[in-house]
C-alpha positions as CSV (number, residue, x, y, z in Angstrom):
1,X,167.7,-128.8,20.5
2,X,164.5,-126.7,20.0
3,X,163.7,-123.5,17.3
4,X,161.6,-120.8,17.5
5,X,158.9,-122.7,15.0
6,X,159.0,-126.2,16.1
7,X,157.9,-128.6,18.1
8,X,160.1,-128.9,21.5
9,X,161.0,-133.1,21.5
10,X,163.1,-134.8,24.5
11,X,166.4,-136.1,23.8
12,X,167.6,-139.3,24.7
13,X,168.1,-140.3,28.3
14,X,169.9,-138.1,30.7
15,X,173.2,-137.4,30.5
16,X,175.7,-136.9,33.2
17,X,177.4,-133.5,33.3
18,X,181.0,-133.2,32.6
19,X,182.9,-130.7,35.0
20,X,186.2,-128.9,35.5
21,X,188.9,-130.6,33.9
22,X,191.5,-129.3,30.8
23,X,189.8,-128.3,27.9
24,X,192.1,-130.1,25.9
25,X,191.0,-133.5,28.2
26,X,187.8,-132.8,28.8
27,X,186.2,-131.0,25.4
28,X,183.1,-132.9,24.8
29,X,180.3,-135.6,26.3
30,X,179.6,-137.9,24.0
31,X,175.7,-136.5,24.3
32,X,175.8,-133.2,23.6
33,X,172.3,-132.2,25.0
34,X,171.2,-133.4,28.3
35,X,167.3,-134.2,28.8
36,X,168.3,-133.4,32.4
37,X,168.9,-129.9,33.9
38,X,172.0,-130.0,35.8
39,X,171.8,-130.1,39.5
40,X,172.0,-126.2,40.6
41,X,175.8,-126.6,42.0
42,X,177.1,-127.8,39.0
43,X,175.7,-125.2,37.1
44,X,176.5,-122.3,39.4
45,X,180.4,-124.1,39.5
46,X,180.2,-123.6,35.5
47,X,179.2,-120.0,35.6
48,X,181.5,-119.3,38.3
49,X,184.4,-120.5,36.4
50,X,183.1,-119.1,33.4
51,X,183.2,-115.6,35.3
52,X,186.6,-115.7,36.9
53,X,187.8,-116.7,33.2
54,X,186.3,-113.8,31.2
55,X,189.4,-112.1,31.0
56,X,190.7,-115.2,28.5
57,X,187.6,-115.1,26.8
58,X,187.8,-115.2,23.1
59,X,186.1,-112.3,21.1
60,X,183.6,-114.0,19.6
61,X,180.8,-112.7,16.7
62,X,178.0,-114.0,15.7
63,X,178.4,-117.3,13.8
64,X,177.4,-115.7,10.1
65,X,178.2,-114.0,7.4
66,X,179.4,-110.3,7.8
67,X,176.3,-108.0,7.8
68,X,173.1,-110.3,7.9
69,X,170.5,-109.7,10.5
70,X,169.7,-113.2,12.9
71,X,167.6,-113.2,16.3
72,X,168.6,-115.6,18.5
73,X,165.8,-117.5,21.0
74,X,167.1,-119.4,24.1
75,X,163.3,-120.1,25.7
76,X,161.4,-121.2,23.1
77,X,162.1,-124.7,23.7
78,X,161.3,-126.7,26.8
79,X,165.2,-128.3,26.5
80,X,167.5,-125.3,27.1
81,X,168.7,-125.1,30.2
82,X,169.3,-121.1,30.2
83,X,172.1,-120.1,27.6
84,X,171.4,-122.1,24.4
85,X,170.7,-120.2,21.7
86,X,168.5,-120.7,18.5
87,X,169.4,-118.6,15.6
88,X,166.9,-118.2,12.7
89,X,166.3,-114.7,10.5
90,X,163.3,-115.6,7.9
91,X,159.6,-116.1,9.0
92,X,158.4,-119.2,7.1
93,X,159.7,-122.5,8.7
94,X,162.2,-123.3,6.2
95,X,163.6,-120.0,5.1
96,X,166.7,-120.2,6.4
97,X,167.9,-123.8,5.6
98,X,171.1,-123.6,3.6
99,X,172.5,-120.3,4.4
100,X,176.1,-120.5,5.9
101,X,177.3,-121.1,9.7
102,X,180.8,-119.7,10.1
103,X,183.1,-120.1,13.1
104,X,182.3,-117.9,16.3
105,X,186.1,-117.5,16.8
106,X,189.4,-118.8,15.9
107,X,190.2,-122.6,16.9
108,X,190.6,-126.2,16.3
109,X,187.4,-128.2,14.9
110,X,187.5,-130.8,17.9
111,X,184.1,-132.8,16.7
112,X,182.4,-133.1,13.5
113,X,180.5,-135.2,13.1
114,X,176.9,-136.6,12.6
115,X,174.5,-137.8,15.8
116,X,172.1,-140.2,14.6
117,X,171.0,-142.0,17.6
118,X,172.7,-140.8,21.1
119,X,171.5,-136.8,20.9
120,X,169.4,-134.7,18.6
121,X,172.1,-132.4,17.5
122,X,172.4,-134.5,13.9
123,X,175.2,-133.0,12.1
124,X,177.0,-130.6,14.7
125,X,180.5,-129.5,15.1
126,X,182.3,-128.4,18.0
127,X,185.1,-126.0,17.6
128,X,188.0,-125.6,20.4
129,X,189.2,-122.4,21.9
130,X,191.4,-120.0,23.6
131,X,190.7,-119.4,27.5
132,X,189.4,-123.2,27.6
133,X,186.0,-122.3,25.9
134,X,184.3,-124.5,23.2
135,X,181.7,-123.2,20.9
136,X,178.8,-125.6,19.7
137,X,176.8,-125.6,16.1
138,X,173.9,-128.0,16.2
139,X,171.2,-129.5,13.5
140,X,173.5,-128.5,10.5
141,X,172.3,-129.2,7.0
142,X,175.8,-130.1,6.1
143,X,179.5,-129.9,7.6
144,X,182.2,-128.0,5.9
145,X,185.4,-128.6,8.1
146,X,186.6,-131.8,9.5
147,X,188.1,-133.1,12.9
148,X,191.2,-131.4,13.4
149,X,191.1,-128.3,11.2
150,X,192.6,-125.3,12.0
151,X,189.6,-122.7,11.8
152,X,189.9,-118.3,12.0
153,X,186.8,-116.6,12.7
154,X,184.3,-116.1,10.0
155,X,185.7,-119.4,8.5
156,X,182.7,-121.6,6.9
157,X,182.1,-124.3,8.8
158,X,178.7,-125.6,7.6
159,X,174.8,-124.1,6.7
160,X,171.9,-124.1,8.6
161,X,169.7,-127.3,9.0
162,X,167.3,-129.4,11.0
163,X,169.5,-132.7,11.5
164,X,168.9,-134.9,14.5
165,X,167.9,-138.0,15.5
166,X,165.5,-140.7,14.0
167,X,162.0,-139.9,15.3
168,X,162.4,-136.3,16.4
169,X,161.0,-135.0,13.2
170,X,158.9,-131.8,14.5
171,X,161.6,-129.1,14.2
172,X,162.0,-126.7,11.3
173,X,165.5,-124.9,10.5
174,X,167.7,-123.3,12.4
175,X,171.0,-123.2,14.2
176,X,171.4,-124.2,17.7
177,X,174.5,-122.7,19.5
178,X,176.4,-122.8,23.0
179,X,179.1,-121.7,24.1
180,X,180.7,-124.2,27.0
181,X,183.8,-124.4,29.5
182,X,186.2,-126.6,30.2
183,X,183.9,-129.0,28.6
184,X,180.8,-128.6,31.1
185,X,177.5,-128.8,30.7
186,X,175.2,-126.7,31.0
187,X,176.5,-123.9,28.5
188,X,177.8,-120.4,29.7
189,X,176.4,-117.2,28.6
190,X,177.1,-115.7,25.0
191,X,178.8,-112.8,24.0
192,X,179.5,-111.4,20.6
193,X,181.7,-108.8,19.7
194,X,182.2,-107.8,23.8
195,X,178.3,-108.2,24.8
196,X,176.2,-110.4,26.1
197,X,173.7,-111.4,24.5
198,X,170.6,-109.9,25.3
199,X,169.0,-113.2,26.6
200,X,166.2,-114.8,26.5
201,X,165.7,-113.0,22.6
202,X,167.8,-110.5,21.3
203,X,168.2,-109.9,17.0
204,X,171.8,-108.7,15.9
205,X,173.7,-108.3,12.9
206,X,177.3,-109.9,12.2
207,X,179.8,-108.1,12.7
208,X,178.3,-105.1,13.6
209,X,179.8,-104.1,17.3
210,X,177.4,-106.3,19.0
211,X,174.8,-104.1,18.4
212,X,171.6,-104.5,17.9
213,X,169.7,-104.4,14.7
214,X,167.7,-101.1,13.5
215,X,163.6,-101.4,13.8
216,X,161.6,-102.9,11.5
217,X,160.2,-100.4,9.0
218,X,158.6,-102.9,6.9
219,X,155.2,-102.1,8.1
220,X,155.6,-98.6,8.1
221,X,156.9,-98.6,4.2
222,X,155.0,-101.2,2.8
223,X,151.6,-101.0,4.8
224,X,149.6,-102.6,8.0
225,X,149.7,-106.3,7.9
226,X,153.0,-106.5,6.0
227,X,156.1,-108.5,8.4
228,X,159.9,-108.1,7.3
229,X,160.7,-111.7,6.2
230,X,164.1,-111.3,5.0
231,X,166.7,-108.2,4.5
232,X,170.3,-107.8,3.2
233,X,173.0,-105.0,4.5
234,X,174.3,-102.8,1.9
235,X,177.7,-102.1,2.8
236,X,181.1,-101.3,0.9
237,X,184.4,-100.5,2.7
238,X,183.4,-100.4,6.3
239,X,180.4,-98.2,5.9
240,X,177.0,-99.3,6.2
241,X,174.8,-97.9,3.6
242,X,171.7,-98.9,4.4
243,X,169.4,-102.5,4.3
244,X,167.0,-103.7,1.7
245,X,163.6,-105.7,3.2
246,X,161.5,-107.9,1.9
247,X,158.1,-108.2,3.2
248,X,155.3,-110.5,2.9
249,X,151.7,-110.2,3.5
250,X,148.8,-112.6,3.1
251,X,150.2,-113.7,-0.2
252,X,151.8,-110.4,-1.4
253,X,155.8,-109.7,-1.4
254,X,156.7,-105.5,-0.4
255,X,160.6,-104.7,-1.2
256,X,161.8,-101.3,0.1
257,X,165.4,-100.0,0.3
258,X,166.0,-98.0,3.5
259,X,168.7,-95.6,4.2
260,X,168.6,-93.1,7.4
261,X,167.1,-90.3,6.1
262,X,169.3,-86.7,5.3
263,X,170.6,-86.0,1.4
264,X,169.4,-87.4,-1.6
265,X,170.9,-90.3,-2.8
266,X,170.6,-92.8,-6.0
267,X,168.4,-95.9,-5.2
268,X,166.7,-98.9,-6.1
269,X,164.1,-101.7,-5.4
270,X,163.1,-104.5,-7.2
271,X,160.6,-107.6,-7.4
272,X,160.6,-110.4,-9.7
273,X,158.2,-112.8,-9.0
274,X,159.3,-115.9,-10.7
275,X,157.7,-116.3,-14.3
276,X,156.8,-112.5,-14.4
277,X,159.1,-109.2,-15.5
278,X,160.9,-107.4,-12.6
279,X,159.0,-104.4,-11.2
280,X,161.8,-101.9,-10.3
281,X,161.3,-98.1,-8.2
282,X,164.6,-96.7,-9.2
283,X,164.9,-92.6,-8.3
284,X,167.0,-89.9,-6.0
285,X,165.5,-90.1,-3.0
286,X,165.8,-89.4,1.2
287,X,164.3,-91.9,3.0
288,X,163.7,-95.5,1.0
289,X,162.8,-96.3,-2.5
290,X,160.1,-98.8,-3.3
291,X,157.8,-99.8,-2.0
292,X,157.9,-102.4,-4.3
293,X,154.5,-104.6,-4.3
294,X,153.5,-108.0,-6.1
295,X,150.9,-110.6,-5.6
296,X,153.4,-114.2,-5.3
297,X,151.1,-116.5,-3.4
298,X,153.2,-119.6,-3.9
299,X,155.8,-118.7,-6.1
300,X,159.6,-118.0,-5.5
301,X,160.5,-114.4,-5.7
302,X,164.0,-112.7,-6.4
303,X,164.4,-108.8,-4.9
304,X,166.9,-106.5,-3.5
305,X,167.9,-103.2,-4.4
306,X,171.0,-100.6,-4.0
307,X,172.1,-97.6,-2.9
308,X,175.0,-95.1,-4.5
309,X,175.7,-97.7,-6.2
310,X,176.3,-100.5,-3.5
311,X,173.3,-103.4,-4.6
312,X,172.2,-106.6,-3.6
313,X,170.4,-109.4,-5.1
314,X,168.9,-112.7,-4.3
315,X,168.3,-115.6,-6.3
316,X,164.9,-117.2,-6.6
317,X,163.8,-117.7,-3.1
318,X,161.0,-117.7,-0.5
319,X,158.5,-119.9,-2.0
320,X,155.1,-119.8,-0.3
């Protein structure tokens, strides 16, 4: 449950904790989102069991397409027990709705369903991995896999949404993610690319060895008051050339394409407000192309840029 911008709403009545057992035998509980926090002893047992099996933990990746940067938060929902993570990347309430969610590691789908009454998970998927671990993906807009299906790491399993149970309407789109051990609740600590998630909050780039996302340069380039609302990584052949940033301030958007400072490179940045002509900055730059600004209050924008022939272009989105 929970999203960094939504109203935290409690799920249905208390749920018993599923304790140890073989992963195949007890992979999921009927109600995956308990209201009551598990007793301290049960939490310690689950954590201890996971620690003992740490060598068997799969090398989980961020559950999103490579190159995307997402921020996870474990503390902004009143029903989180500590290691449950809500992921977003956009800064507006529904910016992430429909974004692709992928399997964090190879495994077998042991649940692909929608809960309409007994929990707040809505459309959700559970994948059984090696070592007794399962990953949970909740509040999906839709599901792309079926129960019993084998999936590889990076396989699309659904899309970010806000599905939940009736009466839980104060929630905005996000991905609720958990790692559980031997079917137990509460979840255990999440790792991405072999690195422990930086609880309570961390921004990470998918498929980037768990490294924290770089600092946001939008305010520095676009001007005071601008903040990043989206970004795209420019990558080709395993090399990252730079990033394209979309910023926003009081009804105005701004785009900048940024690379590490150094030798000049051919760079572009563009921004188009729906119904208007495209604005573009193009040249040979040492650091960034742009800023390209346009008033876009209440309108959709298309944005993007490129470095040395590696480019990104969005569709019309971020309609405000």
